[in-house]
C-alpha positions as CSV (number, residue, x, y, z in Angstrom):
1,X,270.3,-93.5,24.6
2,X,272.1,-96.4,22.9
3,X,274.3,-96.0,19.9
4,X,271.6,-97.8,17.8
5,X,268.9,-95.3,18.8
6,X,271.3,-92.4,18.2
7,X,271.9,-93.4,14.6
8,X,268.3,-94.3,13.8
9,X,266.6,-91.8,11.3
10,X,263.9,-89.6,12.9
11,X,260.3,-90.5,11.9
12,X,258.4,-87.8,9.9
13,X,255.2,-86.6,11.4
14,X,252.5,-87.4,8.8
15,X,248.9,-86.4,9.4
16,X,246.7,-89.5,10.0
17,X,243.4,-90.3,8.4
18,X,241.6,-89.0,11.5
19,X,242.9,-85.5,10.9
20,X,241.7,-85.5,7.3
21,X,238.3,-86.7,8.3
22,X,237.9,-83.9,10.9
23,X,239.1,-81.4,8.4
24,X,236.7,-82.7,5.8
25,X,233.8,-82.5,8.3
26,X,234.7,-78.9,9.2
27,X,234.9,-77.9,5.5
28,X,231.6,-79.6,4.9
29,X,229.9,-77.8,7.8
30,X,231.3,-74.5,6.6
31,X,230.1,-75.1,3.1
32,X,226.7,-76.1,4.3
33,X,226.5,-73.0,6.5
34,X,227.1,-70.8,3.5
35,X,225.4,-72.9,0.9
36,X,222.2,-74.0,2.6
37,X,220.6,-70.6,2.7
38,X,221.3,-70.3,-1.0
39,X,219.7,-73.7,-1.6
40,X,216.7,-73.3,0.6
41,X,213.6,-75.0,-0.7
42,X,210.7,-73.1,0.9
43,X,208.3,-71.6,-1.7
44,X,206.8,-68.1,-1.3
45,X,203.4,-67.9,0.4
46,X,200.6,-66.2,-1.6
47,X,197.3,-65.1,-0.1
48,X,194.5,-63.7,-2.3
49,X,191.7,-61.6,-0.8
50,X,188.8,-62.1,-1.4
51,X,189.4,-65.8,-2.0
52,X,186.7,-66.0,-4.6
53,X,186.0,-67.8,-7.9
54,X,184.8,-64.5,-9.4
55,X,186.8,-61.4,-10.4
56,X,185.2,-58.0,-10.8
57,X,185.9,-54.3,-10.5
58,X,186.4,-54.4,-6.7
59,X,189.8,-54.2,-5.2
60,X,191.8,-57.5,-5.1
61,X,194.5,-57.8,-2.4
62,X,197.4,-60.2,-2.8
63,X,199.9,-60.8,0.0
64,X,203.2,-62.5,-0.8
65,X,205.6,-63.6,2.0
66,X,209.0,-65.2,1.6
67,X,210.9,-66.9,4.4
68,X,214.2,-67.8,2.8
69,X,216.3,-66.0,0.1
70,X,213.8,-63.3,-0.7
71,X,211.5,-62.6,-3.7
72,X,213.0,-62.3,-7.1
73,X,209.9,-61.6,-9.1
74,X,206.1,-61.5,-9.0
75,X,203.4,-61.5,-11.6
76,X,199.7,-61.7,-11.9
77,X,197.8,-62.0,-15.2
78,X,194.1,-62.4,-16.0
79,X,193.4,-64.2,-19.3
80,X,190.0,-63.7,-20.9
81,X,188.7,-64.2,-24.4
82,X,192.2,-65.0,-25.7
83,X,193.7,-61.8,-24.3
84,X,196.1,-61.5,-21.4
85,X,195.6,-58.6,-19.0
86,X,198.7,-58.0,-16.9
87,X,197.7,-57.0,-13.3
88,X,201.2,-57.0,-11.8
89,X,204.7,-57.6,-13.1
90,X,207.6,-56.8,-10.9
91,X,211.3,-57.8,-10.8
92,X,213.5,-57.2,-7.7
93,X,217.2,-56.4,-7.7
94,X,217.4,-56.9,-4.0
95,X,215.7,-59.6,-1.9
96,X,212.2,-58.7,-0.8
97,X,210.7,-60.6,2.1
98,X,207.1,-59.4,1.9
99,X,205.0,-57.6,-0.6
100,X,201.4,-56.3,-0.5
101,X,199.5,-55.6,-3.7
102,X,196.1,-53.7,-4.0
103,X,194.9,-54.3,-7.5
104,X,192.0,-52.4,-8.9
105,X,191.0,-54.5,-12.0
106,X,188.9,-51.6,-13.3
107,X,192.0,-49.8,-14.4
108,X,193.6,-53.0,-15.9
109,X,190.7,-54.7,-17.8
110,X,189.8,-52.2,-20.5
111,X,188.1,-54.0,-23.3
112,X,187.6,-57.2,-21.3
113,X,184.3,-59.0,-21.6
114,X,182.4,-60.9,-19.0
115,X,182.7,-64.7,-19.0
116,X,185.2,-67.5,-18.1
117,X,188.7,-66.3,-17.4
118,X,191.9,-67.7,-15.9
119,X,193.9,-66.0,-13.1
120,X,197.6,-66.9,-13.2
121,X,200.0,-65.9,-10.4
122,X,203.7,-66.5,-10.1
123,X,206.0,-65.7,-7.2
124,X,209.7,-66.7,-7.5
125,X,212.5,-66.5,-4.9
126,X,216.2,-66.1,-5.2
127,X,217.2,-69.6,-4.1
128,X,219.7,-71.7,-6.0
129,X,217.5,-74.7,-5.4
130,X,215.9,-76.6,-8.3
131,X,219.1,-76.4,-10.5
132,X,219.5,-72.7,-9.7
133,X,216.0,-71.9,-11.0
134,X,214.7,-71.2,-7.5
135,X,211.4,-71.9,-5.8
136,X,208.2,-70.8,-7.5
137,X,204.7,-70.6,-6.2
138,X,202.4,-70.9,-9.3
139,X,198.6,-70.5,-9.0
140,X,196.2,-71.0,-11.9
141,X,192.6,-70.5,-11.0
142,X,189.6,-70.7,-13.3
143,X,187.3,-67.7,-12.5
144,X,184.3,-65.9,-13.9
145,X,184.9,-62.3,-14.9
146,X,181.9,-60.2,-13.7
147,X,182.1,-56.5,-14.1
148,X,178.4,-55.6,-13.8
149,X,177.5,-54.1,-10.4
150,X,174.3,-55.0,-8.5
151,X,171.2,-52.9,-9.1
152,X,169.4,-50.9,-6.4
153,X,165.7,-49.9,-6.2
154,X,164.6,-47.6,-3.5
155,X,161.1,-48.4,-2.4
156,X,160.5,-46.1,0.6
157,X,162.7,-43.4,2.2
158,X,162.6,-40.6,4.7
159,X,162.2,-37.0,3.6
160,X,163.5,-35.6,6.8
161,X,166.2,-36.9,9.2
162,X,167.2,-35.2,12.5
163,X,170.8,-34.3,12.9
164,X,172.0,-37.0,15.2
165,X,168.8,-39.0,14.6
166,X,167.7,-41.9,12.4
167,X,166.2,-42.5,9.0
168,X,164.5,-45.6,7.8
169,X,164.5,-46.9,4.2
170,X,163.1,-49.9,2.3
171,X,164.9,-51.0,-0.8
172,X,165.5,-53.9,-3.2
173,X,169.0,-54.9,-4.4
174,X,169.5,-57.4,-7.1
175,X,169.8,-61.1,-6.2
176,X,173.6,-61.2,-6.7
177,X,174.1,-58.8,-3.8
178,X,176.4,-60.1,-1.0
179,X,176.6,-57.1,1.3
180,X,174.4,-54.0,1.5
181,X,173.4,-51.2,3.7
182,X,173.9,-47.4,4.2
183,X,177.2,-45.7,4.8
184,X,178.0,-42.2,5.9
185,X,181.4,-40.9,7.0
186,X,183.2,-43.9,8.7
187,X,180.0,-45.5,9.7
188,X,178.1,-48.4,8.1
189,X,174.5,-49.4,8.9
190,X,173.6,-52.9,7.4
191,X,170.4,-53.6,5.6
192,X,168.3,-56.6,6.8
193,X,166.5,-58.9,4.4
194,X,163.1,-60.5,5.0
195,X,161.7,-57.8,7.4
196,X,159.0,-56.4,5.1
197,X,155.5,-57.9,5.1
198,X,154.7,-59.8,1.8
199,X,158.1,-58.8,0.3
200,X,160.8,-61.3,1.4
201,X,163.3,-59.9,-1.2
202,X,163.1,-56.3,0.2
203,X,165.6,-55.0,2.7
204,X,165.0,-52.6,5.7
205,X,167.8,-50.4,6.9
206,X,167.9,-48.0,9.9
207,X,170.6,-45.4,9.4
208,X,171.9,-42.4,11.4
209,X,173.2,-39.1,10.5
210,X,175.6,-39.1,13.5
211,X,176.0,-36.0,15.6
212,X,179.8,-36.0,14.9
213,X,179.4,-36.2,11.0
214,X,179.4,-32.9,9.1
215,X,175.9,-31.6,8.1
216,X,176.8,-31.4,4.4
217,X,177.6,-35.1,4.2
218,X,174.9,-37.4,2.9
219,X,174.2,-41.1,3.5
220,X,174.8,-43.5,0.6
221,X,172.9,-46.7,0.0
222,X,175.2,-49.4,-1.4
223,X,175.2,-53.0,-2.6
224,X,178.3,-55.1,-3.4
225,X,178.4,-58.5,-5.1
226,X,180.9,-61.3,-4.5
227,X,183.1,-60.0,-7.3
228,X,183.5,-56.7,-5.5
229,X,181.4,-54.7,-7.9
230,X,179.6,-52.0,-6.0
231,X,176.6,-49.8,-6.7
232,X,175.8,-46.6,-4.7
233,X,172.8,-44.4,-4.5
234,X,172.8,-41.1,-2.6
235,X,169.9,-40.8,-0.2
236,X,168.0,-37.6,-0.6
237,X,166.8,-36.2,2.7
238,X,166.7,-32.9,4.4
239,X,168.7,-32.7,7.6
240,X,166.7,-31.1,10.3
241,X,168.9,-29.1,12.7
242,X,168.9,-30.1,16.3
243,X,170.4,-27.6,18.7
244,X,173.0,-29.4,20.9
245,X,174.1,-27.6,24.0
246,X,177.6,-26.6,25.1
247,X,178.4,-26.6,28.8
248,X,181.3,-26.0,31.2
249,X,181.7,-28.2,34.2
250,X,184.0,-27.2,37.1
251,X,186.3,-30.0,38.5
252,X,187.7,-30.0,42.0
253,X,190.5,-31.9,43.7
254,X,188.0,-33.5,46.0
255,X,186.0,-34.8,43.1
256,X,189.1,-36.1,41.3
257,X,190.5,-37.9,44.3
258,X,187.1,-39.2,45.6
259,X,185.3,-40.1,42.3
260,X,187.7,-40.1,39.4
261,X,190.9,-41.7,40.7
262,X,189.2,-44.9,42.1
263,X,188.2,-45.7,38.5
264,X,191.8,-46.3,37.5
265,X,192.9,-50.0,38.0
266,X,196.5,-49.0,37.8
267,X,197.4,-47.8,41.3
268,X,200.5,-46.1,39.9
269,X,198.4,-43.9,37.6
270,X,196.5,-42.6,40.6
271,X,199.7,-41.1,42.0
272,X,199.9,-38.5,39.2
273,X,198.7,-34.9,39.4
274,X,195.0,-34.3,39.8
275,X,194.9,-32.9,36.3
276,X,196.7,-36.0,34.8
277,X,194.4,-38.4,36.7
278,X,191.3,-36.7,35.4
279,X,192.5,-36.7,31.8
280,X,193.5,-40.3,32.1
281,X,190.0,-41.2,33.1
282,X,188.0,-38.7,31.0
283,X,189.9,-39.3,27.8
284,X,191.6,-42.7,27.9
285,X,189.2,-44.7,30.0
286,X,186.2,-43.1,28.3
287,X,187.6,-44.1,24.9
288,X,188.2,-47.6,26.1
289,X,184.6,-47.8,27.4
290,X,183.1,-46.4,24.3
291,X,185.0,-48.8,22.1
292,X,183.6,-51.6,24.1
293,X,180.0,-50.3,23.8
294,X,180.5,-49.9,20.1
295,X,181.7,-53.5,19.8
296,X,178.7,-54.8,21.8
297,X,176.2,-52.8,19.8
298,X,177.5,-53.8,16.4
299,X,176.4,-57.4,17.0
300,X,172.6,-57.4,16.8
301,X,169.8,-60.0,16.4
302,X,168.8,-59.9,12.7
303,X,165.1,-59.5,13.5
304,X,162.8,-56.9,15.2
305,X,162.4,-57.6,18.9
306,X,160.5,-54.5,19.9
307,X,157.1,-53.0,19.3
308,X,155.7,-49.4,19.4
309,X,157.3,-46.4,21.0
310,X,160.1,-46.8,23.6
311,X,159.3,-45.4,27.1
312,X,161.2,-42.9,29.2
313,X,162.0,-43.9,32.8
314,X,158.7,-43.4,34.6
315,X,158.4,-40.2,36.6
316,X,161.8,-39.0,35.5
317,X,163.0,-35.7,34.1
318,X,165.9,-35.1,31.7
319,X,168.8,-33.5,33.6
320,X,171.5,-33.7,30.9
321,X,171.0,-33.9,27.1
322,X,172.3,-35.9,24.2
323,X,175.5,-34.7,22.4
324,X,176.0,-32.1,25.1
325,X,179.6,-30.7,24.3
326,X,181.2,-30.5,27.7
327,X,184.4,-28.6,28.6
328,X,185.9,-29.4,32.0
329,X,187.5,-26.6,34.0
330,X,190.1,-27.2,36.6
331,X,191.6,-24.2,38.5
332,X,190.3,-21.8,35.8
333,X,191.9,-23.9,33.0
334,X,190.0,-25.9,30.4
335,X,191.7,-29.3,30.7
336,X,189.6,-31.6,28.6
337,X,186.4,-32.0,26.5
338,X,183.9,-34.8,25.9
339,X,180.4,-35.4,24.4
340,X,177.6,-36.7,26.6
341,X,176.1,-39.4,24.4
342,X,172.8,-40.0,26.2
343,X,170.2,-38.6,28.6
344,X,170.6,-38.3,32.4
345,X,167.3,-39.2,33.9
346,X,166.6,-38.7,37.6
347,X,163.7,-39.6,40.0
348,X,164.6,-40.6,43.5
349,X,167.5,-42.6,45.0
350,X,167.7,-46.2,43.9
351,X,164.6,-45.9,41.7
352,X,163.7,-49.0,39.8
353,X,165.2,-48.8,36.3
354,X,162.8,-50.1,33.5
355,X,163.5,-51.5,30.1
356,X,162.4,-49.0,27.5
357,X,161.2,-51.8,25.2
358,X,161.4,-55.5,24.7
359,X,164.6,-57.3,23.7
360,X,167.4,-59.5,24.8
361,X,170.1,-58.6,27.4
362,X,173.5,-58.2,25.5
363,X,175.7,-57.0,28.4
364,X,175.7,-56.5,32.2
365,X,178.5,-55.5,34.4
366,X,181.0,-52.7,35.3
367,X,181.9,-50.4,32.5
368,X,184.4,-47.9,33.8
369,X,183.0,-44.3,33.7
370,X,179.5,-45.7,33.1
371,X,179.6,-47.8,36.2
372,X,177.2,-50.8,36.5
373,X,175.6,-51.0,33.1
374,X,173.0,-53.0,31.2
375,X,172.8,-53.1,27.4
376,X,169.6,-54.5,25.7
377,X,169.6,-55.7,22.1
378,X,166.2,-54.7,20.4
379,X,167.2,-56.2,17.0
380,X,168.1,-54.9,13.6
381,X,171.0,-52.9,15.1
382,X,169.1,-51.1,17.8
383,X,170.2,-51.1,21.4
384,X,169.5,-49.2,24.7
385,X,172.0,-48.6,27.5
386,X,171.3,-48.1,31.2
387,X,174.3,-46.9,33.3
388,X,175.3,-45.8,36.9
389,X,173.1,-48.6,38.3
390,X,173.4,-49.4,42.0
391,X,172.2,-53.0,41.3
392,X,171.5,-55.2,38.3
393,X,168.7,-57.8,38.4
394,X,169.0,-59.5,35.0
395,X,171.8,-61.4,33.2
396,X,173.1,-61.7,29.6
397,X,170.8,-63.7,27.4
398,X,167.6,-63.0,29.3
399,X,164.6,-62.0,27.2
400,X,163.2,-58.7,28.4
401,X,159.8,-57.2,28.3
402,X,159.0,-53.5,28.1
403,X,158.8,-51.9,31.5
404,X,160.5,-54.8,33.1
405,X,162.8,-53.9,36.1
406,X,166.4,-54.4,35.2
407,X,168.0,-52.9,38.2
408,X,168.1,-49.7,40.3
409,X,169.5,-46.3,39.6
410,X,172.7,-45.3,41.4
411,X,175.9,-43.3,41.2
412,X,178.5,-45.8,40.1
413,X,181.2,-44.9,37.6
414,X,181.6,-41.2,37.0
415,X,178.2,-40.2,38.1
416,X,177.5,-37.1,40.3
417,X,174.4,-37.9,42.2
418,X,171.9,-40.8,41.8
419,X,170.5,-41.0,38.3
420,X,170.1,-43.2,35.2
421,X,172.3,-42.5,32.2
422,X,170.1,-43.7,29.2
423,X,171.6,-44.1,25.8
424,X,170.3,-45.4,22.4
425,X,172.7,-47.0,19.9
426,X,172.4,-48.0,16.3
427,X,175.1,-50.4,14.9
428,X,177.6,-49.0,17.4
429,X,176.7,-45.3,17.0
430,X,175.1,-43.2,19.7
431,X,171.9,-41.7,18.4
432,X,169.3,-39.2,19.5
433,X,167.1,-41.0,22.1
434,X,164.0,-38.7,22.0
435,X,162.8,-40.0,18.6
436,X,162.3,-43.4,20.0
437,X,160.0,-42.1,22.7
438,X,157.8,-40.4,20.1
439,X,154.9,-42.7,19.3
440,X,153.9,-40.5,16.3
441,X,157.4,-40.8,14.8
442,X,157.3,-44.6,15.1
443,X,153.8,-44.7,13.7
444,X,154.6,-42.5,10.7
445,X,158.3,-43.4,9.9
446,X,158.7,-47.1,10.9
447,X,155.5,-49.0,11.0
448,X,154.3,-48.2,7.5
449,X,157.6,-49.3,6.0
450,X,157.5,-52.6,7.9
451,X,154.1,-53.1,6.3
452,X,155.6,-52.7,2.8
453,X,154.3,-49.2,1.9
454,X,156.2,-47.3,-0.7
455,X,157.1,-43.6,-0.5
456,X,154.1,-42.8,-2.8
457,X,151.7,-44.7,-0.7
458,X,153.1,-43.0,2.4
459,X,152.3,-39.7,0.8
460,X,148.7,-40.9,0.4
461,X,148.5,-42.0,4.0
462,X,149.7,-38.6,5.1
463,X,147.0,-36.9,3.0
464,X,146.7,-34.1,5.5
465,X,150.1,-32.8,4.3
466,X,151.0,-31.6,0.8
467,X,152.1,-34.5,-1.4
468,X,155.7,-34.9,-2.1
469,X,157.2,-34.9,-5.6
470,X,156.1,-38.1,-7.3
471,X,159.5,-39.3,-8.5
472,X,160.5,-40.8,-5.1
473,X,160.9,-44.4,-6.2
474,X,164.4,-44.6,-7.7
475,X,166.4,-47.4,-9.4
476,X,170.0,-47.6,-10.4
């Protein structure tokens, strides 16, 4: 080092512009990381069900979803005749990401009159966007306030209904009706318009009193308009008791391994105990199969495709009954139960299986415990099912005539011995098959109603029996 270098003052380390630029960027990123969520600009999403231009007494559901800072407030107000009717008004101390409202206007609209109205909805979030006012979804909709339910006029009904069987009614709802039918328990049987001769505004409905619904429950005729207003009428019928059997069925290891286990697609599930394998099939697979049958038999052609009485498999005898309550015994232990929802019909091995009436093929194929199965749609909610077939000779969509051969009987699925499992379904519900084989029942309970006869005229037709009480035609 030279003397000059030794005496030269040391240079001070001063941060350059590059350092400050990097620091500024880091600070900016950090500020953005913490500030952007507070300044998010996504508005809450609001969904109204039903999405209608009419408000009535039916339940209105409003779903609010927030994807950013969370909801701060929500309100819904209906303005009618110069008066505001608050439906919902909520403030939230903590962020709320989703909210569901079930609004029953009947409890909120005391004193309101029918006519034009305005529905106003506001959903605000906690964002600092929009000069700290946050994001708001505001909906203003001109609606009609309609609080008058439809009317119902019962034209013809059934005085008697078999437990597990079917009743038939003819009725006239008012023109503003959007959905209508008969309900009992958890089941709904839709009404069909335009089925009655010379009365295009009349509706026809087949309904069941299902075997698994309490005897003291009664079916209700209903009509609902687009505003959600609903009218109900209790159907007056006497429930005729049908004696359903109870039986016990012994189960062996050989049966489980040879017949039950192969129905499980999961090979691992077959390795369980014999008891577990049987329950897996009889409970879980049965439930899966019955849900599929219900789904198929709830989608029917909206017109009558059959005529006259349905026919039993020729030369057959009934080996097992409808709604037979079965208890399965394995090694002296009751391990499971099930209802047998059909008739088992037997003749000889691989006997030709015949269609009970005309219709359209709705399903063909393997159906678990039911084996090879055919389901025929006869229209207006009515279906027949043919199971355990050894072969199938028709395909989905084929028009079918009564007595047409659809396949051959067999022992596929959970069948013991060659036979045909025959079931009848109404809008997804298994019903008593024997009524549909009864020509007299069809002639007296179905055909006169299709011809437009009222309950009073039906009484006159059945003049060999004592007349019923005259006040059968009801209107609400």
